[in-house]
N, C-alpha and C positions, 0 to 999 in steps of 0.2 A: 788513753794517754793521763797520766798524773801529773799534773802541775801543781805546784806551791808558787803562789804569786804574793810577790811583794809590793809595795811603793816607797820611792825614795826620792828626794831632793835633787835635782839636777838642773844647775842653772847654766844655760846656754841658749843662745838666740838660735834654735834649730826646728825646722818644720817639724812638727811633733807627732810622727807616727811611726811607726817600727814594724817591720817585717822579718822574721829572723828564721832562717832554714839552716839546717844541718844535713851535709849530704854524708850519709852513711856509707856500708856497701864498701870497705875497704877505701875510703874517702874519695870514692869516683861519682863526681856529681852526675846527676841523673839516672841512677841505677836502679831508680823504682824500688828501692825499701826505706827510702828515708822519710821521714814524718817531722812535721815542723809547726812550729808556733806563731801565731800573728799578733802584734801586741799594737794598741794605740795609745796616745798620751795627750794631754792636753795642757794650755794654762789660760785659753779663753773660757772655757764651761768645765765644771768640775762635775762631771757625770761618771761614779767610779763604779766599775763592777770589780772589787778587788780581791775576792776569795771564791773565785768559781775553781772549786778545786777540780769538777770534773769535765771541765771544758779544756779544748785544745787552744785556747788563748786566755788572755786577760784584757779587759776593755776599758780605756779610758777615752770617752770621745771628745773630737774638737770640732774649732768653727774656726777658719783662717780668716774670715773677712769676705771672700771672693764675692759671692752672691749669697743671698738668704737661702736661695734653694739647696745649697750645700749642706745648710743646718739642716733643712727639712730632710732631704734625703736620708741624713744619719740619724734623725731623733724624732721626727714628727710621727713615725710609727716606729717603735722601738725594735720591731721584730724584725726589721729590715735587718739591722745590724746584727741581729743573732744569726739570720738566714745568712747573712754573707760569712760569718765565721764558722757555720755549723759544718761538719762535715758532710759533703755531698753525696748522695744514694745513688747516681747515675754509674753507670761501670766504666771502667778504663779503657780507651782504644788500643793503648798500648802500656805495657810495664814501665818505660820510659821512652825518652825522646833522643837518647844517645845517637840513634843511625841518621838523625836529621842535621848533626852540628857539622863532619867534617866537611859534606860538599856545601854548607852554607859559611863555614869560613874561608872558603875559596872563594864563593862567590859573592862576598860582602867587600864592600871598597874599604880600601884605609887611605883615609885623606893626606897623609903626610904629617909630620908633626916636629917640632924642636922641644929639647928637654934641657932646662936650666935648674940645677941642685943649688939650694940655699944654702948658706954657708951653717956650719958647725953653732948648734946654739940658738937657733932660729925655728919658729915652728909657725902654721896658719894656727889662729885660735880655734877653728874647726878640728883640725885634727888633733891639737892639743886636750880638747873636750873629749873627743873619742876616745883618746889615749888613754885618759884619765878614768873614764867609762869602762875600759878593758883591764886598769890597773897596769898599766904601763907607764914606765919613766918617759915622758914627753922628750927628755934629753936622749934619749936611744932612737926617737925617731928622725928619718929624713924627710925632707919636705922638696919635691920637686914641682917647679911652673912648668906646665905643659901647653905650648902654642899650637893647636891643630889649624891645619891650612884652611878648614871649613868655618873656623869661627876666629874672631880677631880681638876676643877676649880669653885669657887662658883659663886653664883648669888647673887647681892647687891638689895635687896627688902626693900621699905620704905614705912610706914604707919602713918599717922595721927591717935592718941589715940581716935578721936571721929569718927572713920570710923565706918559703920555698920558691916562691913566684920571683922574678925578677922585675924590676922596675921596666925593662924593655917590654917584657910580654904582658904585662898590665896595660901600659899606656898603649901598645899594638891593638889589643883586644878592646879596651874601652874606645878607642878611635875607630872601632870598626861597628860600633853602634851608631845608629844612624843619627845624625845631629840634633835634629829636634827630639829625639829621646833623650839623648845624652845632656843636651841643655837641660834639663831639668834635675839634673843631679849636681849639687854643688861641691861635697867632699867626697875622696875616696881613700880608704886607708887599706894596707896590707899588711897583716901580723903573722907571726908565726902561730901554730897550734896542732895539737896532737890528730884533728880531724879536720878534713874539708868542710866548710860551711862560711856563711856570709849571711848578713842580713842589711835590712835596709831601715834607717832612721830618717823619715821624712824625705829631705834632698841630701841625706848622706847614705854611703854605702861603706860597709867593712866586709872584707874578704879575708877568711882564714886560711893557711896553709896552702896548698897547692891549687891554683885557680887558673886553669889555662885554656878551657873551655867557652868557647863564644856563648853557650846556652846558659852559662851559669851568671854571665855580666848582662846579657838579654834580659833572664828573670829579674835580677835584682834591679837595673835601671827600669826596667817596665813597672816594677811596683813604685818609684819615683814620679812617673809619669801619671800615675793614676794616684798617688797623694797629692798630686798639685790640680789634681782634677782637671787636668789638660786636654781628655778628650771632650768629644763635640757636648755630652751630658752638663748639666750645670754642676754635678756634684761629681762623685766617684762613680766610675762606670761599674764597680763590683756589685755597687747596692741598687743601683738604677733600674727600674722596671725593665727598661729598654733591654739590657743583659739579661735579666731574669727569666723574660718571656724568651728571648734566643735559649737560652740554657733549657728552660721547659721543653722548647719546641724540639731540641735533638735528644738523640737517645744516648750519649754518651759524654765523655770528657777527654781530654787529650791522652792524658797517662795518670798513675796511681797517685802521683804528687797533686796533680789538680784535683783530685779528689777530698784535699785536705780542708778545702773550703773555696768560697767564690773568690776570697783576696789572691790566694795561690793559684786558681783557674785561670783568671783574667790574666796574670802574669806572664803563664805558658802560651799565650796566643801571639803576640807580637814575634817572637821567634818563628814559629808556624807560617805566621803571614808573609815574614820576611822570605822564607825558604819558598813558599808557593809562589812569590811574584820574581826570584831571582834565579831559581834553580830549573833547568830545563824538565818539564814533564810535572812540575810541582809537587805539592804533596803526595798527590796519588800514584807519583814513581815509588815512593816508599811503602805508602800507607793506603791499600786501593779501598779502604772502608772509611775514607774521611769524611764523607756525605753525612756520616755521622755525628760529626760535630760542625756541620755546614754552616748552620744559623748563628752560631757563636764567633765563627771565621768568620762570617759575613759581616758579622755587626763591629766587629775589633777593627776590620779593614774601614769601614765606613766613619767609624767613630774616631779613628788616626786620621783619616783623609780630612775629616770637615774639625777637627781640633781646633785648640787655640792658638794664639800666635801665628795664625797662617796655616795652621793645620797642615797636612802634608806629614805627618811625622815619621812615616815610614820610608820616604823618599831617601834614598843614600846618595844623592846629588845635591841636596841642600847645603844651604849656610845657615847659621844659627841667627836666630830672630829675637829673643829674649834670652835672658841669664839671670841666675842670683848675684847678688853681689858676691865677691870673694871673701873669705875671712882675712881680717887684718894678720899681719905679721906681728908675731909676740916672740919674747925671749922663752926658750924651752925650759929654763928652770925658773925656780922661784924669785930670782932676783936677775937684774942686769949690770950689776957691778962689775962681775966675772968674765964678761963676754968678751970674747978675741976682737981687735980691729976690724976686720972684714966682717964681723956682724954689726957692730957700732957703723959702720958705713953704710951698711946694707939699708939698716933702719931710717938712717939720716936721708937715705935717699929716696924713700917711697912715701908716698901720702895713699894711704888705705882707707880713707874716709868714703862712705856711700856717696857724699856729694863726688867727690874726685873719680869714684868710679863711675857714676852715672855720666859726669861728662866725657871722660873716656870712651864708654861704651857708646851714647850718643854721636859721639864723631864718627864711629864707625858703622853706623846704623843698627846698632844693637838696644834693645831695649832692657832696663833690668826691672826685675819683678817688683811690685809695687809692696807686695805682703811683708810685714813685719812679725814678728813675735814677740811681744815684751813680756818682761817679768820671769818668773818660776816656770819650767815645765817639769811635769811629774811624770817620766815614763812608768809603764809597769813592767818591772823584771819578773821572767818567769824561770824557774829553774826545775829541771825534770827532765824525763825522756823526750827531747825536742830533736 
């Protein structure tokens, strides 16, 4: 992979880690012929590897302040980061994981939901930031407030009208992700593109083109779980010795895409773990050699069961225990003077301050995440064959 990497200033209050995945082979997710780049960025620590032309990713390491061990897990031994980012040497058990998703889609619970479309001319700040990042006019985006029956705090999802995936499909599939995984994702954006791909930017996820397979949603949201250090280990699972020891004890990784690096390898396992617990016969009903990834699978299940905010991350009948504060509503354009009356009334009726959101969440027994990213974030943008 030949990536040319550059840095640019990007001011937005987002948890600063990025994973980008492009789904190739006729835009079909999980085809096995895809490749990807994983990007990290930070505002707290300026450790930059900005011109790695021969690596599959560019890295700026961050520390969010959760625990000191998160910092040590990433930077005390710099080789751990490179190990997490390096292509894996073990063979793939399968070319792709497509065979698992039809049965899993039927087995996963849909908690039910209601959708409220915001007035024209309004957008959430998080979606506006992502739209600007993708060079899309925020005024063309539509923001939806989605309240699922398993969480009393809504999510803000936004979609471009020309997207190949409907808002109903996105809301349905996003809702099928277990809520304690889903609660680690703040914003979700759906935009048109010539090919199907996606990326996770800290606690935000962007989907491109036709994205209707549950495996894509589980993979990207799995990134936000690990970015938030929500597993039982203190830092991110992808670079923790517990995970690396499990990987070393196994003889394979799940599929070709998992061989990209440990970041992508970890993100493939929640979907497999869910299949194993929900579908009759488990993984062995499709893959008889599942023992070759057995240690990694066991560690992922254990880490999810004992994770933060009550653990039990893969339980499909949970309710949310914690959430990121939602982004405030803002004018989609550069000025609010030309807004329609419905938008003016919409803003007048809202209080999106963190204090107000915290009080509303506490009233329904939901904790808001205490982490706050301040100042400028400098994500690395990689271009090339990803």
